MDAnalysis code that builds the backbone (N, CA, C; Angstrom):
import MDAnalysis as mda
import numpy as np

u = mda.Universe.empty(222, n_residues=74, atom_resindex=np.repeat(np.arange(74), 3), trajectory=True)
u.add_TopologyAttr("name", ["N", "CA", "C"] * 74)
u.add_TopologyAttr("resid", np.arange(1, 75))
u.add_TopologyAttr("resname", ["MET", "PHE", "ASP", "MET", "PHE", "LYS", "ASN", "SER", "ILE", "VAL", "LEU", "PHE", "PHE", "LYS", "GLY", "LYS", "LEU", "PHE", "GLN", "ASP", "MET", "GLY", "HIS", "VAL", "ILE", "ARG", "GLN", "THR", "ALA", "ILE", "GLY", "MET", "ILE", "ILE", "ALA", "ALA", "ALA", "ILE", "VAL", "ILE", "ILE", "MET", "ALA", "LYS", "SER", "GLY", "ILE", "ALA", "LEU", "TRP", "ILE", "ALA", "ILE", "THR", "VAL", "ALA", "SER", "LEU", "VAL", "SER", "GLY", "ALA", "ILE", "GLN", "PRO", "TYR", "LEU", "PHE", "LYS", "ASP", "LEU", "LYS", "TYR", "ALA"])
u.atoms.positions = np.array([
    [0.831, -1.189, 0.000],
    [0.000, 0.000, 0.000],
    [0.877, 1.256, 0.000],
    [1.918, 1.238, 0.832],
    [2.812, 2.382, 0.878],
    [3.538, 2.573, -0.451],
    [3.905, 1.474, -1.102],
    [4.588, 1.573, -2.394],
    [3.692, 2.200, -3.459],
    [2.408, 1.870, -3.437],
    [1.474, 2.461, -4.393],
    [1.361, 3.969, -4.150],
    [1.277, 4.353, -2.888],
    [1.203, 5.767, -2.531],
    [2.468, 6.498, -2.972],
    [3.616, 5.909, -2.692],
    [4.896, 6.508, -3.061],
    [5.025, 6.641, -4.578],
    [4.616, 5.617, -5.301],
    [4.665, 5.642, -6.761],
    [3.764, 6.745, -7.321],
    [2.583, 6.901, -6.762],
    [1.667, 7.957, -7.215],
    [2.252, 9.340, -6.967],
    [2.880, 9.534, -5.825],
    [3.488, 10.827, -5.508],
    [4.629, 11.131, -6.484],
    [5.459, 10.138, -6.756],
    [6.580, 10.328, -7.685],
    [6.053, 10.675, -9.077],
    [5.048, 9.945, -9.552],
    [4.481, 10.231, -10.866],
    [3.842, 11.621, -10.917],
    [3.177, 12.009, -9.821],
    [2.549, 13.330, -9.772],
    [3.591, 14.434, -9.930],
    [4.676, 14.335, -9.179],
    [5.689, 15.388, -9.248],
    [6.488, 15.353, -10.544],
    [6.515, 14.226, -11.223],
    [7.135, 14.163, -12.551],
    [6.183, 14.679, -13.624],
    [4.896, 14.852, -13.274],
    [3.904, 15.317, -14.233],
    [3.356, 14.215, -15.115],
    [3.467, 12.962, -14.667],
    [3.042, 11.834, -15.487],
    [1.887, 11.046, -14.878],
    [1.244, 11.570, -13.832],
    [0.161, 10.835, -13.192],
    [-1.142, 10.946, -13.993],
    [-1.405, 12.119, -14.556],
    [-2.646, 12.355, -15.291],
    [-2.353, 12.498, -16.776],
    [-3.311, 12.105, -17.609],
    [-3.145, 12.255, -19.055],
    [-3.165, 13.715, -19.477],
    [-4.081, 14.483, -18.904],
    [-4.233, 15.892, -19.277],
    [-4.123, 16.757, -18.022],
    [-2.913, 17.207, -17.719],
    [-2.694, 17.989, -16.509],
    [-3.443, 19.322, -16.549],
    [-3.631, 19.880, -17.749],
    [-4.388, 21.120, -17.879],
    [-5.824, 20.968, -17.401],
    [-6.428, 19.819, -17.695],
    [-7.798, 19.547, -17.248],
    [-7.852, 19.452, -15.725],
    [-6.874, 18.812, -15.132],
    [-6.815, 18.678, -13.671],
    [-6.686, 20.050, -13.024],
    [-5.807, 20.878, -13.555],
    [-5.604, 22.216, -12.997],
    [-6.859, 23.062, -13.161],
    [-7.502, 22.976, -14.320],
    [-8.724, 23.745, -14.573],
    [-9.836, 23.340, -13.610],
    [-10.045, 22.046, -13.425],
    [-11.101, 21.579, -12.534],
    [-10.793, 21.935, -11.076],
    [-9.528, 21.864, -10.692],
    [-9.134, 22.261, -9.341],
    [-9.389, 23.745, -9.122],
    [-9.061, 24.560, -10.109],
    [-9.287, 26.001, -10.013],
    [-10.774, 26.321, -9.903],
    [-11.605, 25.603, -10.639],
    [-13.053, 25.810, -10.543],
    [-13.531, 25.538, -9.126],
    [-13.081, 24.437, -8.538],
    [-13.460, 24.117, -7.159],
    [-12.988, 25.170, -6.175],
    [-11.775, 25.666, -6.357],
    [-11.245, 26.691, -5.460],
    [-12.000, 28.013, -5.602],
    [-12.363, 28.369, -6.824],
    [-13.101, 29.609, -7.055],
    [-14.489, 29.533, -6.430],
    [-15.139, 28.393, -6.568],
    [-16.460, 28.220, -5.955],
    [-16.362, 28.336, -4.439],
    [-15.372, 27.686, -3.838],
    [-15.196, 27.749, -2.383],
    [-14.904, 29.179, -1.934],
    [-14.025, 29.870, -2.648],
    [-13.691, 31.242, -2.284],
    [-14.899, 32.161, -2.414],
    [-15.682, 31.965, -3.471],
    [-16.881, 32.795, -3.657],
    [-17.877, 32.581, -2.531],
    [-18.054, 31.338, -2.109],
    [-18.985, 31.063, -1.011],
    [-18.512, 31.727, 0.269],
    [-17.219, 31.613, 0.566],
    [-16.675, 32.233, 1.784],
    [-16.859, 33.746, 1.736],
    [-16.529, 34.353, 0.613],
    [-16.627, 35.809, 0.507],
    [-18.067, 36.276, 0.623],
    [-18.965, 35.627, -0.085],
    [-20.375, 36.034, -0.045],
    [-20.957, 35.873, 1.354],
    [-20.671, 34.742, 1.991],
    [-21.212, 34.518, 3.334],
    [-20.588, 35.459, 4.363],
    [-19.291, 35.731, 4.241],
    [-18.631, 36.633, 5.188],
    [-19.138, 38.068, 5.014],
    [-19.354, 38.479, 3.758],
    [-19.876, 39.829, 3.499],
    [-21.309, 39.993, 4.000],
    [-22.052, 38.879, 4.056],
    [-23.440, 38.973, 4.516],
    [-23.539, 38.928, 6.043],
    [-22.413, 38.871, 6.726],
    [-22.424, 38.968, 8.182],
    [-22.395, 37.638, 8.918],
    [-22.282, 36.560, 8.208],
    [-22.213, 35.242, 8.844],
    [-20.811, 35.051, 9.395],
    [-20.722, 34.384, 10.537],
    [-19.431, 34.149, 11.167],
    [-18.481, 33.448, 10.194],
    [-17.218, 33.825, 10.259],
    [-16.232, 33.306, 9.317],
    [-16.078, 31.796, 9.428],
    [-16.119, 31.262, 10.626],
    [-15.955, 29.815, 10.788],
    [-17.115, 29.056, 10.164],
    [-18.302, 29.629, 10.181],
    [-19.454, 28.984, 9.537],
    [-19.294, 29.053, 8.017],
    [-18.862, 30.213, 7.517],
    [-18.667, 30.378, 6.077],
    [-17.618, 29.403, 5.550],
    [-16.530, 29.246, 6.278],
    [-15.471, 28.324, 5.859],
    [-15.956, 26.883, 5.898],
    [-16.704, 26.538, 6.931],
    [-17.237, 25.175, 7.046],
    [-18.182, 24.858, 5.896],
    [-19.086, 25.763, 5.593],
    [-20.041, 25.544, 4.499],
    [-19.314, 25.464, 3.162],
    [-18.359, 26.363, 2.926],
    [-17.614, 26.352, 1.667],
    [-16.814, 25.061, 1.521],
    [-16.242, 24.589, 2.614],
    [-15.489, 23.332, 2.566],
    [-16.391, 22.155, 2.239],
    [-17.549, 22.109, 2.857],
    [-18.487, 21.020, 2.581],
    [-18.980, 21.051, 1.135],
    [-19.315, 22.238, 0.646],
    [-19.814, 22.353, -0.726],
    [-18.718, 22.007, -1.735],
    [-17.523, 22.562, -1.536],
    [-16.454, 22.285, -2.503],
    [-16.024, 20.819, -2.439],
    [-16.060, 20.215, -1.268],
    [-15.769, 18.789, -1.170],
    [-16.837, 17.937, -1.829],
    [-18.076, 18.383, -1.753],
    [-19.174, 17.628, -2.349],
    [-19.156, 17.689, -3.876],
    [-18.621, 18.772, -4.453],
    [-18.607, 18.878, -5.912],
    [-17.360, 18.250, -6.534],
    [-16.382, 17.856, -5.736],
    [-15.160, 17.256, -6.278],
    [-15.436, 16.005, -7.117],
    [-16.284, 15.087, -6.675],
    [-16.546, 13.927, -7.542],
    [-17.129, 14.315, -8.895],
    [-17.965, 15.333, -8.932],
    [-18.529, 15.797, -10.194],
    [-17.440, 16.433, -11.066],
    [-16.586, 17.249, -10.458],
    [-15.538, 17.921, -11.221],
    [-14.521, 16.942, -11.798],
    [-14.210, 15.892, -11.048],
    [-13.163, 14.965, -11.466],
    [-13.692, 13.635, -11.992],
    [-14.954, 13.594, -12.424],
    [-15.536, 12.340, -12.889],
    [-14.896, 11.839, -14.183],
    [-14.373, 12.730, -15.011],
    [-13.781, 12.333, -16.289],
    [-12.259, 12.344, -16.246],
    [-11.690, 12.317, -15.067],
    [-10.237, 12.352, -14.913],
    [-9.612, 11.056, -15.407],
    [-8.603, 11.186, -16.233],
    [-7.912, 10.022, -16.796],
    [-6.474, 9.977, -16.262],
    [-6.096, 8.807, -15.795],
    [-4.725, 8.617, -15.318],
    [-3.873, 8.058, -16.448],
    [-2.589, 8.380, -16.405],
    [-1.668, 7.898, -17.445],
    [-1.297, 6.454, -17.222],
])
């Protein structure tokens, strides 16, 4: 199990883990932008920051399977 984890990390840093690294970066950026927008909107509306961060984390974590459903590994 540790060898599989180590191999994945090595491939990731070599840039050979995913077939289309641009797609991975784009989908990651979309998730980060959504999370940041939720935090900013909720914080500006007067909701406590810890609640805004918790909600944004839950929402962005929930959309990750949708964002990465077409991810292809090399």
